[in-house]
N, C-alpha and C positions, 0 to 999 in steps of 0.2 A: 421650550424646556430650558431651564436654567439650573442654578444650584450654587451652593457655597461650600467652602472648605474642601474643594476638590471632589464633591459628591453631587452628581447631576440630579436635578429635580425632574423626576419622571412620574407622571400621573395617569391614571385611567380616566374614563369619561365621567366617573362619579366624583373625581377630585382626590381619590386616594393616592398618596405619594409613596413611592417605593422607599423602603428603609434598609439600612444595613442588616437589620434582623431578617428581613425578607430574603436577602441574598444569602445569608448564612443558612437559613432553613432550606432554601432551594438549591444549595450547593453551587452557587454562582459566585466566583471570586470577584473581588473589587476590580481586578485587572480586566477580567472578562466583561464585566459590566461596562467599564469605560471603553473597551474596544468596541463593544456593541454600540454604545452611545455615539462614538465618533464615526460610526459607519465602517469600521475596519473589518469586523467579524460578526456573523450572526451568533446568537447565543448557542452554546453547546458545541461549538467548533473551535479548533485551534487553527493556526495558520497552515499547519501541515494537512489537516483534514479538509480545510476549505479549499486549498490548492488541489488536493486529490479529487474532491467533488467536482470542481471545475474541469480538471484534466480528464477525468473519466467520462464526464458528460460530453466533452468535445470529441473524445475518441469514439464514443458510441454513435454520436450523430454522424461523424465522418464515415464510420463503418456502414451506416445505413444509407449512405449516399447523400447526406445533407451537409451543406456548408455551415459550420457553427457560427460563422460571422453573419449569417443571414437570419439567425434565430434570436428573438428577444426573450431573455430568460429573467424571470423575477421570482423572488422568494416571498411566499405568503405565510401568514400565521404568526404565532407568538415568538418564534425564534428571530423574527425580523422586527417585531413591534413590542416585545416584552409581554404585553397583555394580549389575550385572545380578542377577536372582534366582538362587536356589540351583539352579535347573534348568540353569544355564549355568556352565561352567567355563572359565577362561582357558587356552587351549591353550599349552603350553610345550614339550612333547616334539615331535620330528619327526613322529611318527605322529598326534599330536593336531592339529598344525598342518595337515598334509595333509588330515585328515578335515574340519576346519572350513573350509578353503579350498574343498574340493570341494563341501561343503554350501552355502556362501554364493555361490560363483562358478560352480558347475556344470561344473568342469573340474579336471584335475590341474595343480598348480603346476609351473612350470619350476624347474630347479635354482637358477638365479640368483635367482628370487623367494624360494625357501626360504632361501637364504643371506642375502638382504636382511632377511627377517623375523627370522632368527636374530640378525643384527647389531642390529636395532632392539630385540629383547627384551633382549639383553645390555646395551645402552645404557640402556634404561628401567629395568630391574631386574637389576642385576649380581649381587645377592645374593637377598634375600627378594623375593617377588612376591605380588600378591594372588591369591586363589583364584578370585574372580569377576571377569569383565571390567568394568573401569570404563567410564564414559561415553566413547564414541568410541575406545576402545582398539583394537578390532578393525580399525577404519579406519586408525588411526595406525600400527599394526603392518604394515598391508598385507595382512591376511588377508581383510578385507571391502573391497569397492570403494566402499561408501557409508557415510556417517556413521550414527551411532545414530539411530533414528527416534523419533517421538512417537506413542505408543499412547493413544488416547482411549477411555475406557469410558463409554458413554452408557446410563443406565438410565432407561427411560420406558415406561410402559404405553401411552401414546398412540402412540409410534413403533411398538411391537410390534403394536398393533391396526391401524395404517395398513398395515403390511407384510402382515398376515394378510388384510386386506380386498383388497389388491392381488392376492395369490395367488388368492383366491376369485374375483375378477373375471376372471381369465384361465383359469378352469376348473380350478384346482388346489385340492383339499381341504386346507385349512391345518392339517394335523396337525403336532404338534411334531416328528415324525420328518422331515417335509418342510421345515419352516421354520427349524429350529434345528440347530446343530452337535451331533453325537451325544455328545460328551464335555463340552465347555465351555459348552454351552447358549446361546451367542450366536446372534442371528438371522443366517442365511446372508447374506453380504455381497452376493451378486448380487441377492437379494431386496430388501435395503436400498437398493441403487443404483437399482433399478427403482421402488420406492415413494417414495424420498426423493431425487429427482434433484438438488436444490440441495445437500443434504448430500454427495452424491457429488462434485459440482463443487467443494465446499469442500475435500475431501481432495486433489483434483487441484491446485487453485489453491495451497493452502498447502504442499503437497509441493514444488511448483515454486518458490514464493516463499522458503521457508525452506531449500531445497536439502537437505531431509531428508524421508524418507517420513512422511506423516501418515496414520495408520490409525484406523479407528473400529470398535469392537465394541459392538453394541446388545443390551441386556438389559431385562427387565421392571423396573419401578420398585423392586422389592425387591433388585435387584442380582443378580450371579451367585450361583449356589448354592454353598454351602460343600462343596467336594469334596476338602478337605485330607486327609481320612482315606484317600482313594484315590490322590490325586495330589500330596499335599504342597504345596510352595510354588507349584506350577502353578495352584492354586486362586486365583481372582481375586475371591473374595467380599469384601464391604465390610470394611475394617480401619481402626482408628483412625489408623494411620500413612499412609493414602492421601493423595495430593496432590489436593485438591479444587480444581477450576478455578474461578476467579473473576477479574474484572477487578482489576488491581493496586490500585485505589483502594478496593475492597470485598473484599479477600482474606479467606478464612476460615482460612488456613494456619497461621501461627505456625511451630513447628518440625516440622511434619508432613512436610516435604520430606526 
């Protein structure tokens, strides 16, 4: 990524380049864009809220008996990469908009809602448009009723072991088929909520405080398996470009965002 005149060149996989108009429509300030580009802050967070997110997570892990220093934490999704992954496409046709609206809201849109979405699309992208949804675009367009979320990927053998012990304590044989998702291999969230109550409270608290959903996916310390051969970009295995979470004063990011 490059850029001139102090404005970074950021593109999605179709070659679409982020413009100042995009930032204006998405309510992303130039300063926030630059902080994200430098790897200082994920989109949608200030230094205050980023520090709070990290501090609250550390407190929750400690309260659940887990050493935060032994947990690899990575932020996934458009807040760390600006555009959603290649498994998501910005809906632009009427049929695509209706399908996305139904998926995200659980109902058919009214005609006036579709007209409003069409108007917003034409205002935001009168000519070329990105292929992948930018951060908060689905909310801004009115297709989704909520802002883009924060997806935290926690990799820790200690958390996995704690979850397996909880399952065994209630009489369930902790086989992988029982404790993990059958495709993406994260620990089932209902099991994590039961075994890690403070971590569950953390997601509820921060979702309310940030007014965005905060979700957690737990994996073993080696991270998610590489299933890119089967599922392409849906594979969430460790990558050099991952946004690794740390307090702003001790960030490891650089340009990883």
